[in-house]
C-alpha positions in Angstrom: 0.0 0.1 0.2 3.1 2.2 0.7 4.6 1.3 -2.6 1.0 2.0 -4.3 0.7 5.4 -2.6 4.3 6.5 -3.8 4.1 6.1 -7.0 0.6 7.7 -7.1 2.5 10.8 -5.4 5.8 10.5 -8.0 2.9 10.5 -10.9 1.6 13.8 -9.4 4.4 15.4 -9.3 5.6 14.8 -12.8 3.1 16.2 -14.2 3.9 19.4 -12.9 6.6 20.9 -14.2 6.6 23.2 -11.6 6.5 23.7 -8.2 3.0 25.8 -6.8 4.0 28.1 -4.9 2.1 27.9 -1.5 1.4 30.9 1.2 3.1 29.3 4.5 1.8 31.1 8.4 3.0 29.8 11.2 0.7 30.4 14.1 2.7 29.2 16.8 0.1 28.6 19.6 -3.1 30.1 18.6 -6.8 29.1 19.8 -8.3 26.6 18.2 -12.3 28.4 17.7 -10.2 31.1 16.0 -8.1 29.0 13.7 -11.1 27.0 12.5 -12.7 30.3 12.0 -9.2 31.8 10.1 -9.8 27.9 7.8 -13.2 29.2 7.1 -13.2 32.8 5.7 -9.5 31.6 4.1 -12.2 28.6 2.2 -14.2 31.8 0.9 -11.4 33.8 -0.3 -9.4 30.7 -2.4 -13.0 29.6 -3.5 -13.4 33.2 -5.0 -10.6 33.2 -6.5 -9.9 36.5 -4.2 -6.7 34.5 -2.6 -4.8 33.5 -5.6 -2.6 30.8 -4.0 -3.2 27.9 -1.3 -2.9 28.2 2.0 -0.9 25.9 4.7 -1.3 27.3 8.3 1.2 25.2 10.5 -0.6 25.9 14.9 0.4 24.5 18.6 -3.2 24.9 19.9 -4.5 24.8 23.4 -5.6 21.7 24.7 -9.2 20.7 23.5 -11.3 18.0 21.6 -12.9 18.2 18.2 -15.8 15.9 17.2 -16.2 14.7 13.7 -19.0 14.5 11.0 -18.9 10.2 12.4 -19.6 11.4 15.8 -17.7 11.6 19.2 -19.1 12.7 22.5 -20.0 8.8 22.9 -16.5 8.3 22.8 -15.6 10.4 25.5 -14.4 8.5 28.5 -14.9 11.3 31.4 -17.3 13.6 32.0 -18.1 17.0 30.0 -18.2 18.3 33.4 -14.8 16.5 34.0 -13.1 18.0 30.9 -14.9 21.4 31.9 -12.9 21.6 35.4 -9.6 20.8 33.1 -10.4 24.0 31.1 -10.6 21.6 27.8 -13.6 22.9 25.0 -15.2 20.5 23.0 -15.8 21.6 19.3 -18.0 19.8 17.0 -16.8 20.3 13.3 -17.5 19.3 9.5 -14.1 17.2 9.1 -14.3 13.9 8.4 -13.4 11.1 11.4 -14.6 11.3 14.6 -13.3 12.8 18.7 -9.4 13.4 19.1 -7.4 15.6 21.0 -4.9 19.0 19.8 -3.1 20.2 22.6 0.6 21.9 22.8 3.4 19.5 21.7 1.8 18.4 18.6 2.1 20.1 15.5 -1.3 20.7 13.7 -1.1 21.1 9.8 -4.2 22.9 7.9 -3.8 22.7 3.9 -6.0 25.3 2.2 -6.0 23.7 -1.0 -7.9 24.3 -4.1 -7.8 20.5 -5.3 -9.2 20.4 -8.8 -6.4 23.6 -9.8 -3.8 21.8 -8.2 -4.6 18.2 -9.4 -5.6 16.2 -6.4 -8.8 13.4 -6.3 -9.8 13.6 -2.5 -8.6 10.2 -1.8 -5.0 11.2 -3.1 -4.6 14.3 -1.3 -5.5 12.3 2.2 -3.2 9.6 0.7 -0.6 12.7 0.5 -1.5 14.1 4.1 -0.5 10.9 5.5 2.5 10.5 3.1 4.1 13.5 4.6 3.8 12.3 8.3 5.7 9.3 7.8 8.0 10.7 5.7 8.5 13.4 8.8 8.6 10.1 11.2 11.1 8.4 8.6 13.6 11.5 9.3 13.6 11.0 12.7 14.1 7.4 12.7 11.0 6.3 13.6 9.3 3.4 11.6 5.9 4.7 10.7 3.2 3.2 8.7 -0.1 3.1 7.3 -2.8 1.1 8.7 -5.2 -0.8 5.9 -8.2 -0.8 8.4 -7.8 3.0 9.7 -6.2 5.7 8.5 -3.9 7.6 9.8 -0.2 7.2 10.7 1.0 4.2 13.2 4.1 2.7 14.6 3.3 -0.8 14.9 -0.7 -1.1 16.8 0.1 3.1 18.3 -1.2 6.0 16.3 1.2 8.3 15.8 -0.7 10.9 13.8 -4.8 11.8 12.4 -6.2 13.6 9.6 -9.2 14.5 8.8 -10.0 17.3 6.3 -13.7 18.9 4.7 -14.0 19.8 1.3 -16.1 23.1 0.6 -16.2 23.9 -3.0 -13.3 22.3 -4.1 -11.4 23.5 -1.7 -9.9 20.8 1.2 -9.4 22.8 5.1 -8.9 21.2 7.9 -5.9 18.8 8.4 -3.6 16.7 10.2 -1.9 16.5 13.4 1.2 14.8 14.5 2.0 13.7 17.6 5.6 15.2 18.7 5.7 15.8 22.3 2.7 16.1 23.1 0.9 14.9 26.5 -0.8 11.6 25.5 -2.7 11.8 29.2 -5.9 13.0 27.4 -5.5 10.5 25.1 -6.7 7.9 27.8 -10.1 10.2 28.3 -11.5 9.2 25.0 -11.3 6.4 21.8 -9.2 8.3 19.5 -11.0 8.4 16.3 -13.9 6.1 18.0 -11.5 3.1 17.8 -11.0 0.8 21.3 -8.2 0.2 22.8 -5.7 2.0 20.5 -3.0 3.3 21.6 -0.9 6.8 21.1 2.4 7.3 20.6 4.6 10.9 20.2 7.9 11.1 18.1 9.4 12.0 21.2 8.2 8.8 22.8 9.6 6.4 20.0 12.6 8.4 19.9 13.3 8.7 23.4 15.2 11.9 22.6 14.6 16.0 23.1 12.8 17.1 20.2 12.2 21.0 19.8 9.1 21.9 17.7 11.1 24.2 15.4 13.6 21.2 14.5 10.4 19.4 13.3 8.5 21.6 11.6 11.6 22.5 9.3 11.5 18.6 8.7 7.7 18.6 8.1 7.8 21.9 5.9 10.3 19.5 3.7 8.8 17.0 3.6 5.3 18.7 2.6 7.1 20.4 -0.4 8.6 17.2 -1.8 5.1 15.1 -1.2 3.1 17.2 -2.9 5.6 19.6 -5.0 5.3 22.7 -3.8 7.1 26.0 -3.1 6.0 27.5 0.5 6.2 31.1 0.8 6.1 32.4 4.2 4.1 35.0 5.1 2.4 37.1 7.3 -1.3 35.9 8.5 -2.4 40.0 8.4 -0.9 39.7 4.9 -4.0 37.6 3.7 -6.7 40.5 5.1 -8.9 37.5 6.8 -12.0 38.8 8.0 -13.1 37.0 11.3 -14.0 39.6 13.1 -11.7 39.8 16.0 -8.7 41.3 16.6 -5.7 38.6 15.4 -2.9 39.8 17.1 -4.3 39.5 20.5 -4.7 35.6 19.9 -1.0 35.1 17.8 
């Protein structure tokens, strides 16, 4: 399956004579709800052609649970009052998948991509996102693979990375989450992605080394540029002129 994915991605890169240029916005530690509104505003601008390029948001979130289209609250192993006591919010969202956790030490990537103009079919796109995480992990010596039964990225039977997207008017949003130095305790409060008895791991656990998010981001971006055959141009969030009705700098 992995070889089939690589052949697909190789064929895709051969069809594009020049790498496509993307905007890259690193949000740092950033509120989940506001990041969601940024994505939605970006999707609308991309749909209308006001935004000419695709965008990649990189972010870490304060602790939060999100529930996708396949449900979620039924996969909570603790009460919502317990989550409130921990200061953790629960967001229903329109991405695929079920419940998952985001928190500090987790690299989250939200690619806002007009799939038709980029030449991606949805299944191919999801496969590409998995491939980016696999290649990133392998650069750190972690033997990450796909699981034929479940989406995401795995080390043996342990889940290292998750993904879930939504597509609106041909524009993909939401994205992926790779556990770097994430606390794994909150994953024990849910059945991740609706799966029972699934262990979760991180790059830090698998490598038994001290990793910096900056270091992992650099490797991730290099792998993403290679897999997607794109080139990232960093820019400030303010340059996108996204209207969310809030002061973005107060959350950055």
